[in-house]
Backbone of each chain as nested JSON, in Angstrom:
{
  "chains": [
    {"id": "A", "residues": [
      {"number": 1, "name": "MET", "atoms": {"N": [63.174, -7.344, -56.076], "CA": [62.305, -8.173, -56.914], "C": [62.18, -9.587, -56.338]}},
      {"number": 2, "name": "ILE", "atoms": {"N": [63.336, -10.165, -55.95], "CA": [63.313, -11.534, -55.415], "C": [62.607, -11.564, -54.059]}},
      {"number": 3, "name": "GLU", "atoms": {"N": [62.751, -10.469, -53.27], "CA": [62.072, -10.408, -51.971], "C": [60.556, -10.426, -52.13]}},
      {"number": 4, "name": "ILE", "atoms": {"N": [60.041, -9.713, -53.147], "CA": [58.592, -9.684, -53.377], "C": [58.091, -11.068, -53.779]}},
      {"number": 5, "name": "ILE", "atoms": {"N": [58.886, -11.787, -54.609], "CA": [58.484, -13.14, -55.015], "C": [58.443, -14.068, -53.799]}},
      {"number": 6, "name": "ILE", "atoms": {"N": [59.453, -13.939, -52.904], "CA": [59.483, -14.804, -51.713], "C": [58.31, -14.489, -50.789]}},
      {"number": 7, "name": "ILE", "atoms": {"N": [57.951, -13.203, -50.657], "CA": [56.818, -12.838, -49.794], "C": [55.517, -13.399, -50.342]}},
      {"number": 8, "name": "VAL", "atoms": {"N": [55.326, -13.344, -51.668], "CA": [54.099, -13.886, -52.271], "C": [54.022, -15.399, -52.083]}},
      {"number": 9, "name": "ILE", "atoms": {"N": [55.174, -16.092, -52.248], "CA": [55.185, -17.55, -52.055], "C": [54.895, -17.897, -50.597]}},
      {"number": 10, "name": "LEU", "atoms": {"N": [55.396, -17.082, -49.642], "CA": [55.108, -17.349, -48.226], "C": [53.638, -17.123, -47.888]}},
      {"number": 11, "name": "LEU", "atoms": {"N": [53.021, -16.108, -48.519], "CA": [51.583, -15.892, -48.28], "C": [50.759, -17.052, -48.831]}},
      {"number": 12, "name": "SER", "atoms": {"N": [51.16, -17.582, -49.998], "CA": [50.433, -18.734, -50.536], "C": [50.663, -19.979, -49.688]}},
      {"number": 13, "name": "ALA", "atoms": {"N": [51.843, -20.081, -49.06], "CA": [52.072, -21.193, -48.142], "C": [51.217, -21.065, -46.889]}},
      {"number": 14, "name": "LEU", "atoms": {"N": [51.0, -19.816, -46.429], "CA": [50.087, -19.614, -45.291], "C": [48.652, -19.975, -45.66]}},
      {"number": 15, "name": "LEU", "atoms": {"N": [48.254, -19.691, -46.915], "CA": [46.901, -20.084, -47.339], "C": [46.779, -21.593, -47.456]}},
      {"number": 16, "name": "THR", "atoms": {"N": [47.867, -22.26, -47.869], "CA": [47.818, -23.718, -47.988], "C": [47.821, -24.387, -46.618]}},
      {"number": 17, "name": "PHE", "atoms": {"N": [48.389, -23.709, -45.615], "CA": [48.428, -24.281, -44.275], "C": [47.031, -24.398, -43.655]}},
      {"number": 18, "name": "TYR", "atoms": {"N": [46.065, -23.601, -44.183], "CA": [44.665, -23.753, -43.734], "C": [44.159, -25.158, -44.048]}},
      {"number": 19, "name": "ARG", "atoms": {"N": [44.595, -25.715, -45.203], "CA": [44.156, -27.075, -45.55], "C": [44.828, -28.117, -44.654]}},
      {"number": 20, "name": "VAL", "atoms": {"N": [46.02, -27.794, -44.154], "CA": [46.653, -28.709, -43.197], "C": [45.874, -28.701, -41.881]}},
      {"number": 21, "name": "ILE", "atoms": {"N": [45.39, -27.505, -41.472], "CA": [44.669, -27.432, -40.198], "C": [43.303, -28.105, -40.301]}},
      {"number": 22, "name": "LYS", "atoms": {"N": [42.528, -27.776, -41.342], "CA": [41.147, -28.237, -41.4], "C": [40.894, -29.296, -42.47]}},
      {"number": 23, "name": "GLY", "atoms": {"N": [41.935, -30.087, -42.833], "CA": [41.668, -31.146, -43.78], "C": [40.831, -32.252, -43.155]}},
      {"number": 24, "name": "PRO", "atoms": {"N": [39.823, -32.762, -43.85], "CA": [38.98, -33.784, -43.207], "C": [39.721, -35.1, -42.996]}},
      {"number": 25, "name": "THR", "atoms": {"N": [40.539, -35.51, -43.978], "CA": [41.229, -36.785, -43.849], "C": [42.738, -36.549, -43.733]}},
      {"number": 26, "name": "VAL", "atoms": {"N": [43.461, -37.658, -43.534], "CA": [44.912, -37.576, -43.407], "C": [45.549, -37.252, -44.755]}},
      {"number": 27, "name": "PHE", "atoms": {"N": [44.926, -37.744, -45.839], "CA": [45.547, -37.609, -47.161], "C": [45.547, -36.164, -47.637]}},
      {"number": 28, "name": "ASP", "atoms": {"N": [44.517, -35.39, -47.254], "CA": [44.505, -33.959, -47.564], "C": [45.671, -33.255, -46.878]}},
      {"number": 29, "name": "ARG", "atoms": {"N": [45.919, -33.637, -45.626], "CA": [47.019, -33.01, -44.889], "C": [48.372, -33.381, -45.49]}},
      {"number": 30, "name": "ILE", "atoms": {"N": [48.513, -34.651, -45.923], "CA": [49.793, -35.066, -46.522], "C": [50.026, -34.331, -47.84]}},
      {"number": 31, "name": "ALA", "atoms": {"N": [48.979, -34.198, -48.663], "CA": [49.121, -33.51, -49.949], "C": [49.42, -32.028, -49.745]}},
      {"number": 32, "name": "ALA", "atoms": {"N": [48.772, -31.404, -48.752], "CA": [49.011, -29.984, -48.482], "C": [50.423, -29.767, -47.926]}},
      {"number": 33, "name": "ALA", "atoms": {"N": [50.889, -30.7, -47.084], "CA": [52.247, -30.566, -46.541], "C": [53.294, -30.745, -47.636]}},
      {"number": 34, "name": "ASP", "atoms": {"N": [53.024, -31.646, -48.583], "CA": [53.943, -31.811, -49.708], "C": [53.98, -30.563, -50.578]}},
      {"number": 35, "name": "SER", "atoms": {"N": [52.821, -29.939, -50.77], "CA": [52.76, -28.702, -51.565], "C": [53.533, -27.573, -50.88]}},
      {"number": 36, "name": "ILE", "atoms": {"N": [53.386, -27.467, -49.546], "CA": [54.131, -26.447, -48.8], "C": [55.623, -26.726, -48.862]}},
      {"number": 37, "name": "GLY", "atoms": {"N": [56.017, -28.02, -48.872], "CA": [57.422, -28.366, -48.992], "C": [58.013, -27.948, -50.33]}},
      {"number": 38, "name": "ILE", "atoms": {"N": [57.236, -28.107, -51.411], "CA": [57.712, -27.666, -52.724], "C": [57.847, -26.147, -52.765]}},
      {"number": 39, "name": "MET", "atoms": {"N": [56.93, -25.427, -52.112], "CA": [57.052, -23.96, -52.026], "C": [58.313, -23.554, -51.256]}},
      {"number": 40, "name": "PHE", "atoms": {"N": [58.628, -24.284, -50.174], "CA": [59.836, -23.965, -49.401], "C": [61.106, -24.266, -50.197]}},
      {"number": 41, "name": "LEU", "atoms": {"N": [61.044, -25.311, -51.046], "CA": [62.175, -25.624, -51.928], "C": [62.441, -24.484, -52.897]}},
      {"number": 42, "name": "LEU", "atoms": {"N": [61.352, -23.932, -53.433], "CA": [61.477, -22.778, -54.34], "C": [62.055, -21.576, -53.609]}},
      {"number": 43, "name": "ILE", "atoms": {"N": [61.666, -21.382, -52.34], "CA": [62.198, -20.265, -51.547], "C": [63.697, -20.454, -51.295]}},
      {"number": 44, "name": "LEU", "atoms": {"N": [64.124, -21.716, -51.075], "CA": [65.551, -21.971, -50.85], "C": [66.378, -21.63, -52.089]}},
      {"number": 45, "name": "VAL", "atoms": {"N": [65.877, -22.021, -53.278], "CA": [66.609, -21.717, -54.513], "C": [66.641, -20.208, -54.753]}},
      {"number": 46, "name": "LEU", "atoms": {"N": [65.543, -19.516, -54.47], "CA": [65.515, -18.057, -54.654], "C": [66.441, -17.345, -53.671]}},
      {"number": 47, "name": "LEU", "atoms": {"N": [66.575, -17.884, -52.451], "CA": [67.507, -17.273, -51.487], "C": [68.956, -17.491, -51.903]}},
      {"number": 48, "name": "SER", "atoms": {"N": [69.241, -18.65, -52.523], "CA": [70.59, -18.855, -53.065], "C": [70.886, -17.881, -54.193]}},
      {"number": 49, "name": "LEU", "atoms": {"N": [69.855, -17.546, -54.966], "CA": [70.039, -16.554, -56.027], "C": [70.178, -15.149, -55.45]}},
      {"number": 50, "name": "TYR", "atoms": {"N": [69.536, -14.897, -54.298], "CA": [69.557, -13.562, -53.702], "C": [70.895, -13.269, -53.029]}},
      {"number": 51, "name": "PHE", "atoms": {"N": [71.424, -14.28, -52.282], "CA": [72.677, -14.056, -51.568], "C": [73.911, -14.314, -52.428]}},
      {"number": 52, "name": "GLN", "atoms": {"N": [73.736, -14.834, -53.663], "CA": [74.837, -15.145, -54.585], "C": [75.822, -16.14, -53.988]}},
      {"number": 53, "name": "ARG", "atoms": {"N": [75.315, -17.159, -53.268], "CA": [76.191, -18.193, -52.72], "C": [75.7, -19.541, -53.209]}},
      {"number": 54, "name": "GLU", "atoms": {"N": [76.626, -20.322, -53.795], "CA": [76.216, -21.567, -54.435], "C": [76.053, -22.715, -53.455]}},
      {"number": 55, "name": "ILE", "atoms": {"N": [76.524, -22.54, -52.22], "CA": [76.447, -23.668, -51.273], "C": [75.013, -23.853, -50.775]}},
      {"number": 56, "name": "PHE", "atoms": {"N": [74.154, -22.824, -50.94], "CA": [72.768, -22.969, -50.501], "C": [71.978, -23.889, -51.419]}},
      {"number": 57, "name": "ILE", "atoms": {"N": [72.492, -24.11, -52.655], "CA": [71.829, -25.031, -53.583], "C": [71.881, -26.468, -53.045]}},
      {"number": 58, "name": "ASP", "atoms": {"N": [72.997, -26.808, -52.352], "CA": [73.145, -28.158, -51.812], "C": [72.073, -28.485, -50.779]}},
      {"number": 59, "name": "VAL", "atoms": {"N": [71.747, -27.485, -49.946], "CA": [70.668, -27.662, -48.964], "C": [69.351, -27.919, -49.683]}},
      {"number": 60, "name": "ALA", "atoms": {"N": [69.12, -27.218, -50.799], "CA": [67.884, -27.395, -51.559], "C": [67.825, -28.784, -52.185]}},
      {"number": 61, "name": "ILE", "atoms": {"N": [68.987, -29.283, -52.677], "CA": [69.011, -30.624, -53.279], "C": [68.699, -31.692, -52.235]}},
      {"number": 62, "name": "VAL", "atoms": {"N": [69.336, -31.596, -51.058], "CA": [69.104, -32.59, -50.002], "C": [67.659, -32.518, -49.512]}},
      {"number": 63, "name": "TYR", "atoms": {"N": [67.101, -31.292, -49.423], "CA": [65.716, -31.151, -48.964], "C": [64.742, -31.74, -49.973]}},
      {"number": 64, "name": "ALA", "atoms": {"N": [65.015, -31.597, -51.271], "CA": [64.139, -32.172, -52.293], "C": [64.144, -33.693, -52.214]}},
      {"number": 65, "name": "LEU", "atoms": {"N": [65.341, -34.279, -52.058], "CA": [65.46, -35.738, -51.959], "C": [64.728, -36.267, -50.733]}},
      {"number": 66, "name": "LEU", "atoms": {"N": [64.927, -35.626, -49.568], "CA": [64.306, -36.128, -48.344], "C": [62.805, -35.872, -48.328]}},
      {"number": 67, "name": "LEU", "atoms": {"N": [62.336, -34.831, -49.026], "CA": [60.88, -34.608, -49.142], "C": [60.229, -35.739, -49.931]}},
      {"number": 68, "name": "PHE", "atoms": {"N": [60.898, -36.155, -51.021], "CA": [60.373, -37.264, -51.817], "C": [60.337, -38.554, -51.009]}},
      {"number": 69, "name": "VAL", "atoms": {"N": [61.425, -38.844, -50.296], "CA": [61.491, -40.079, -49.495], "C": [60.429, -40.056, -48.388]}},
      {"number": 70, "name": "ASP", "atoms": {"N": [60.228, -38.864, -47.802], "CA": [59.274, -38.706, -46.703], "C": [57.839, -38.972, -47.158]}},
      {"number": 71, "name": "VAL", "atoms": {"N": [57.461, -38.382, -48.292], "CA": [56.104, -38.594, -48.815], "C": [55.921, -40.045, -49.237]}},
      {"number": 72, "name": "LEU", "atoms": {"N": [56.999, -40.658, -49.75], "CA": [56.935, -42.078, -50.14], "C": [56.705, -42.968, -48.923]}},
      {"number": 73, "name": "ILE", "atoms": {"N": [57.397, -42.666, -47.793], "CA": [57.201, -43.455, -46.563], "C": [55.786, -43.269, -46.031]}},
      {"number": 74, "name": "MET", "atoms": {"N": [55.263, -42.015, -46.076], "CA": [53.887, -41.772, -45.625], "C": [52.889, -42.536, -46.484]}},
      {"number": 75, "name": "ALA", "atoms": {"N": [53.099, -42.559, -47.801], "CA": [52.179, -43.276, -48.685], "C": [52.275, -44.779, -48.481]}},
      {"number": 76, "name": "LYS", "atoms": {"N": [53.472, -45.269, -48.089], "CA": [53.601, -46.703, -47.873], "C": [52.902, -47.148, -46.593]}},
      {"number": 77, "name": "PHE", "atoms": {"N": [53.011, -46.327, -45.513], "CA": [52.495, -46.801, -44.239], "C": [51.057, -46.373, -43.943]}},
      {"number": 78, "name": "PHE", "atoms": {"N": [50.583, -45.294, -44.61], "CA": [49.203, -44.881, -44.348], "C": [48.293, -45.124, -45.535]}},
      {"number": 79, "name": "GLY", "atoms": {"N": [48.787, -45.775, -46.588], "CA": [47.974, -45.909, -47.792], "C": [46.98, -47.048, -47.752]}},
      {"number": 80, "name": "HIS", "atoms": {"N": [47.129, -47.967, -46.808], "CA": [46.207, -49.1, -46.804], "C": [45.046, -48.906, -45.867]}}
    ]},
    {"id": "B", "residues": [
      {"number": 1, "name": "MET", "atoms": {"N": [63.851, -7.734, -46.446], "CA": [64.19, -9.039, -45.876], "C": [63.576, -9.24, -44.487]}},
      {"number": 2, "name": "GLU", "atoms": {"N": [63.302, -8.122, -43.766], "CA": [62.668, -8.25, -42.442], "C": [61.261, -8.801, -42.525]}},
      {"number": 3, "name": "MET", "atoms": {"N": [60.548, -8.44, -43.592], "CA": [59.166, -8.927, -43.795], "C": [59.152, -10.448, -43.953]}},
      {"number": 4, "name": "ILE", "atoms": {"N": [60.167, -10.982, -44.672], "CA": [60.248, -12.436, -44.858], "C": [60.504, -13.135, -43.525]}},
      {"number": 5, "name": "VAL", "atoms": {"N": [61.376, -12.53, -42.696], "CA": [61.673, -13.129, -41.387], "C": [60.423, -13.112, -40.504]}},
      {"number": 6, "name": "TYR", "atoms": {"N": [59.652, -12.006, -40.553], "CA": [58.433, -11.945, -39.739], "C": [57.399, -12.971, -40.196]}},
      {"number": 7, "name": "LEU", "atoms": {"N": [57.258, -13.159, -41.524], "CA": [56.315, -14.164, -42.024], "C": [56.752, -15.578, -41.64]}},
      {"number": 8, "name": "LEU", "atoms": {"N": [58.077, -15.833, -41.676], "CA": [58.575, -17.155, -41.275], "C": [58.338, -17.409, -39.79]}},
      {"number": 9, "name": "LEU", "atoms": {"N": [58.515, -16.354, -38.96], "CA": [58.262, -16.534, -37.517], "C": [56.784, -16.777, -37.239]}},
      {"number": 10, "name": "LEU", "atoms": {"N": [55.891, -16.11, -38.017], "CA": [54.447, -16.364, -37.885], "C": [54.11, -17.8, -38.265]}},
      {"number": 11, "name": "PHE", "atoms": {"N": [54.773, -18.297, -39.324], "CA": [54.527, -19.669, -39.765], "C": [55.005, -20.667, -38.719]}},
      {"number": 12, "name": "ILE", "atoms": {"N": [56.173, -20.394, -38.103], "CA": [56.682, -21.269, -37.04], "C": [55.72, -21.292, -35.857]}},
      {"number": 13, "name": "LEU", "atoms": {"N": [55.155, -20.103, -35.516], "CA": [54.208, -20.025, -34.39], "C": [52.949, -20.836, -34.67]}},
      {"number": 14, "name": "LEU", "atoms": {"N": [52.395, -20.71, -35.891], "CA": [51.172, -21.444, -36.247], "C": [51.405, -22.955, -36.239]}},
      {"number": 15, "name": "THR", "atoms": {"N": [52.533, -23.393, -36.836], "CA": [52.794, -24.835, -36.863], "C": [53.052, -25.392, -35.462]}},
      {"number": 16, "name": "ALA", "atoms": {"N": [53.708, -24.603, -34.595], "CA": [53.963, -25.088, -33.23], "C": [52.664, -25.208, -32.438]}},
      {"number": 17, "name": "PHE", "atoms": {"N": [51.738, -24.211, -32.601], "CA": [50.447, -24.31, -31.909], "C": [49.638, -25.496, -32.42]}},
      {"number": 18, "name": "PHE", "atoms": {"N": [49.656, -25.706, -33.757], "CA": [48.877, -26.824, -34.296], "C": [49.483, -28.165, -33.885]}},
      {"number": 19, "name": "ALA", "atoms": {"N": [50.818, -28.243, -33.84], "CA": [51.447, -29.502, -33.431], "C": [51.234, -29.781, -31.955]}},
      {"number": 20, "name": "SER", "atoms": {"N": [51.027, -28.722, -31.15], "CA": [50.831, -28.95, -29.719], "C": [49.394, -29.306, -29.382]}},
      {"number": 21, "name": "PHE", "atoms": {"N": [48.425, -28.628, -30.032], "CA": [47.049, -28.717, -29.562], "C": [46.154, -29.616, -30.388]}},
      {"number": 22, "name": "THR", "atoms": {"N": [46.7, -30.352, -31.362], "CA": [45.844, -31.265, -32.105], "C": [45.678, -32.581, -31.348]}},
      {"number": 23, "name": "LYS", "atoms": {"N": [44.64, -33.328, -31.739], "CA": [44.322, -34.553, -31.006], "C": [44.989, -35.782, -31.61]}},
      {"number": 24, "name": "ASP", "atoms": {"N": [45.321, -35.736, -32.909], "CA": [45.826, -36.916, -33.594], "C": [47.344, -36.844, -33.694]}},
      {"number": 25, "name": "LEU", "atoms": {"N": [48.001, -38.001, -33.598], "CA": [49.463, -38.011, -33.622], "C": [50.006, -37.746, -35.016]}},
      {"number": 26, "name": "VAL", "atoms": {"N": [49.269, -38.187, -36.052], "CA": [49.749, -38.021, -37.425], "C": [49.738, -36.549, -37.824]}},
      {"number": 27, "name": "ASN", "atoms": {"N": [48.685, -35.809, -37.412], "CA": [48.626, -34.378, -37.711], "C": [49.755, -33.63, -37.013]}},
      {"number": 28, "name": "SER", "atoms": {"N": [50.035, -34.014, -35.782], "CA": [51.13, -33.394, -35.046], "C": [52.474, -33.657, -35.721]}},
      {"number": 29, "name": "LEU", "atoms": {"N": [52.619, -34.852, -36.286], "CA": [53.865, -35.204, -36.97], "C": [54.048, -34.4, -38.249]}},
      {"number": 30, "name": "ILE", "atoms": {"N": [52.961, -34.219, -39.018], "CA": [53.033, -33.434, -40.253], "C": [53.355, -31.971, -39.94]}},
      {"number": 31, "name": "ALA", "atoms": {"N": [52.749, -31.422, -38.885], "CA": [53.027, -30.039, -38.498], "C": [54.462, -29.887, -37.991]}},
      {"number": 32, "name": "LEU", "atoms": {"N": [54.985, -30.919, -37.332], "CA": [56.369, -30.867, -36.837], "C": [57.362, -30.887, -37.991]}},
      {"number": 33, "name": "SER", "atoms": {"N": [57.041, -31.656, -39.032], "CA": [57.901, -31.662, -40.229], "C": [57.917, -30.292, -40.899]}},
      {"number": 34, "name": "LEU", "atoms": {"N": [56.739, -29.64, -40.963], "CA": [56.681, -28.299, -41.551], "C": [57.457, -27.289, -40.703]}},
      {"number": 35, "name": "LEU", "atoms": {"N": [57.411, -27.45, -39.368], "CA": [58.154, -26.537, -38.486], "C": [59.657, -26.636, -38.716]}},
      {"number": 36, "name": "SER", "atoms": {"N": [60.151, -27.885, -38.854], "CA": [61.595, -28.04, -39.049], "C": [62.026, -27.522, -40.413]}},
      {"number": 37, "name": "SER", "atoms": {"N": [61.157, -27.682, -41.436], "CA": [61.549, -27.175, -42.752], "C": [61.456, -25.653, -42.813]}},
      {"number": 38, "name": "THR", "atoms": {"N": [60.584, -25.043, -41.984], "CA": [60.579, -23.58, -41.891], "C": [61.843, -23.073, -41.201]}},
      {"number": 39, "name": "LEU", "atoms": {"N": [62.307, -23.851, -40.226], "CA": [63.53, -23.485, -39.493], "C": [64.76, -23.542, -40.392]}},
      {"number": 40, "name": "VAL", "atoms": {"N": [64.718, -24.425, -41.417], "CA": [65.816, -24.507, -42.385], "C": [65.957, -23.192, -43.15]}},
      {"number": 41, "name": "ILE", "atoms": {"N": [64.826, -22.625, -43.596], "CA": [64.867, -21.355, -44.333], "C": [65.389, -20.232, -43.439]}},
      {"number": 42, "name": "LEU", "atoms": {"N": [65.018, -20.281, -42.154], "CA": [65.507, -19.257, -41.217], "C": [67.014, -19.369, -41.011]}},
      {"number": 43, "name": "PHE", "atoms": {"N": [67.551, -20.616, -40.972], "CA": [69.001, -20.79, -40.877], "C": [69.703, -20.296, -42.132]}},
      {"number": 44, "name": "ILE", "atoms": {"N": [69.068, -20.5, -43.305], "CA": [69.656, -20.016, -44.557], "C": [69.728, -18.49, -44.554]}},
      {"number": 45, "name": "ILE", "atoms": {"N": [68.684, -17.83, -44.069], "CA": [68.689, -16.369, -44.023], "C": [69.745, -15.864, -43.038]}},
      {"number": 46, "name": "LEU", "atoms": {"N": [69.977, -16.606, -41.949], "CA": [71.0, -16.225, -40.973], "C": [72.399, -16.648, -41.382]}},
      {"number": 47, "name": "GLN", "atoms": {"N": [72.611, -17.046, -42.656], "CA": [73.917, -17.355, -43.235], "C": [74.62, -18.502, -42.527]}},
      {"number": 48, "name": "ALA", "atoms": {"N": [73.894, -19.592, -42.247], "CA": [74.516, -20.764, -41.643], "C": [74.137, -22.005, -42.437]}},
      {"number": 49, "name": "PRO", "atoms": {"N": [74.814, -22.286, -43.568], "CA": [74.366, -23.401, -44.413], "C": [74.683, -24.772, -43.836]}},
      {"number": 50, "name": "ASP", "atoms": {"N": [75.721, -24.898, -42.993], "CA": [76.02, -26.21, -42.423], "C": [74.987, -26.633, -41.387]}},
      {"number": 51, "name": "VAL", "atoms": {"N": [74.542, -25.68, -40.576], "CA": [73.481, -25.973, -39.608], "C": [72.183, -26.31, -40.336]}},
      {"number": 52, "name": "ALA", "atoms": {"N": [71.928, -25.622, -41.446], "CA": [70.719, -25.884, -42.22], "C": [70.767, -27.265, -42.851]}},
      {"number": 53, "name": "LEU", "atoms": {"N": [71.962, -27.675, -43.319], "CA": [72.095, -29.001, -43.926], "C": [71.863, -30.104, -42.895]}},
      {"number": 54, "name": "THR", "atoms": {"N": [72.42, -29.932, -41.685], "CA": [72.201, -30.909, -40.616], "C": [70.74, -30.955, -40.198]}},
      {"number": 55, "name": "GLU", "atoms": {"N": [70.096, -29.786, -40.134], "CA": [68.682, -29.725, -39.762], "C": [67.813, -30.433, -40.799]}},
      {"number": 56, "name": "VAL", "atoms": {"N": [68.156, -30.275, -42.087], "CA": [67.399, -30.95, -43.148], "C": [67.519, -32.455, -43.011]}},
      {"number": 57, "name": "VAL", "atoms": {"N": [68.77, -32.939, -42.855], "CA": [68.98, -34.392, -42.847], "C": [68.359, -35.026, -41.611]}},
      {"number": 58, "name": "VAL", "atoms": {"N": [68.603, -34.437, -40.431], "CA": [68.158, -35.078, -39.198], "C": [66.692, -34.804, -38.917]}},
      {"number": 59, "name": "ALA", "atoms": {"N": [66.3, -33.542, -38.811], "CA": [64.964, -33.226, -38.298], "C": [63.887, -33.423, -39.341]}},
      {"number": 60, "name": "SER", "atoms": {"N": [64.166, -33.025, -40.597], "CA": [63.088, -33.108, -41.575], "C": [63.052, -34.457, -42.288]}},
      {"number": 61, "name": "GLY", "atoms": {"N": [64.149, -35.224, -42.249], "CA": [64.146, -36.479, -42.964], "C": [64.011, -37.684, -42.072]}},
      {"number": 62, "name": "ILE", "atoms": {"N": [65.029, -37.883, -41.22], "CA": [65.13, -39.141, -40.491], "C": [64.098, -39.219, -39.366]}},
      {"number": 63, "name": "THR", "atoms": {"N": [63.926, -38.075, -38.622], "CA": [63.003, -38.095, -37.481], "C": [61.57, -38.345, -37.923]}},
      {"number": 64, "name": "THR", "atoms": {"N": [61.158, -37.685, -39.054], "CA": [59.792, -37.876, -39.538], "C": [59.563, -39.31, -40.005]}},
      {"number": 65, "name": "GLY", "atoms": {"N": [60.542, -39.877, -40.717], "CA": [60.402, -41.254, -41.193], "C": [60.332, -42.252, -40.054]}},
      {"number": 66, "name": "PHE", "atoms": {"N": [61.205, -42.085, -39.061], "CA": [61.197, -43.004, -37.923], "C": [59.918, -42.864, -37.107]}},
      {"number": 67, "name": "PHE", "atoms": {"N": [59.41, -41.622, -36.947], "CA": [58.167, -41.442, -36.194], "C": [56.974, -42.036, -36.933]}},
      {"number": 68, "name": "ILE", "atoms": {"N": [56.988, -41.943, -38.289], "CA": [55.9, -42.556, -39.06], "C": [55.905, -44.074, -38.862]}},
      {"number": 69, "name": "ILE", "atoms": {"N": [57.1, -44.69, -38.957], "CA": [57.198, -46.148, -38.79], "C": [56.777, -46.555, -37.372]}},
      {"number": 70, "name": "THR", "atoms": {"N": [57.172, -45.742, -36.363], "CA": [56.816, -46.062, -34.978], "C": [55.319, -45.949, -34.737]}},
      {"number": 71, "name": "ILE", "atoms": {"N": [54.682, -44.885, -35.283], "CA": [53.236, -44.725, -35.105], "C": [52.482, -45.841, -35.81]}},
      {"number": 72, "name": "ASP", "atoms": {"N": [52.975, -46.26, -36.99], "CA": [52.309, -47.347, -37.697], "C": [52.454, -48.674, -36.959]}},
      {"number": 73, "name": "LYS", "atoms": {"N": [53.613, -48.905, -36.32], "CA": [53.809, -50.188, -35.651], "C": [53.113, -50.26, -34.295]}},
      {"number": 74, "name": "THR", "atoms": {"N": [52.907, -49.098, -33.633], "CA": [52.246, -49.142, -32.329], "C": [50.75, -48.924, -32.419]}},
      {"number": 75, "name": "GLY", "atoms": {"N": [50.207, -48.788, -33.618], "CA": [48.764, -48.731, -33.73], "C": [48.185, -47.362, -33.795]}},
      {"number": 76, "name": "GLY", "atoms": {"N": [48.782, -46.377, -33.141], "CA": [48.552, -45.056, -33.572], "C": [47.624, -44.055, -33.052]}},
      {"number": 77, "name": "LYS", "atoms": {"N": [46.326, -44.189, -33.118], "CA": [45.454, -43.045, -32.852], "C": [45.544, -42.632, -31.394]}},
      {"number": 78, "name": "ARG", "atoms": {"N": [45.879, -41.39, -31.143], "CA": [46.073, -40.78, -29.817], "C": [47.099, -41.56, -29.022]}}
    ]}
  ]
}
């Protein structure tokens, strides 16, 4: 069941990557990359549930924090 | 689980081609960040959480931030 959910999320991430390739402006690419990052965060939590190991949650927490900081830095330096 | 690994390898291939053959530095940087975060999921599937944690902190966080600041300070396009 969890494998099917991860496969569907990966297919939607592949569809979102089309917007990264053919986005007209930089902001479309940043928004699409942030969306793909949130999908990967969900995949990390589902893999921790699949393997029954709690240490994989820590990787998901650090990735969520650094994704937020990363998008914040992009918005600060490319927003003007 | 093999299907997930094949989809992740396809995603790594697409992001690597886009990061190599695009004309703009910012697009290449965004694709490189996606490549490193895809590699994190592959390390998790291969049961190596410490390598995945280091990859998250260094490649997906610090390198992208420093490259953004460097591209902004040097003016940027191509």
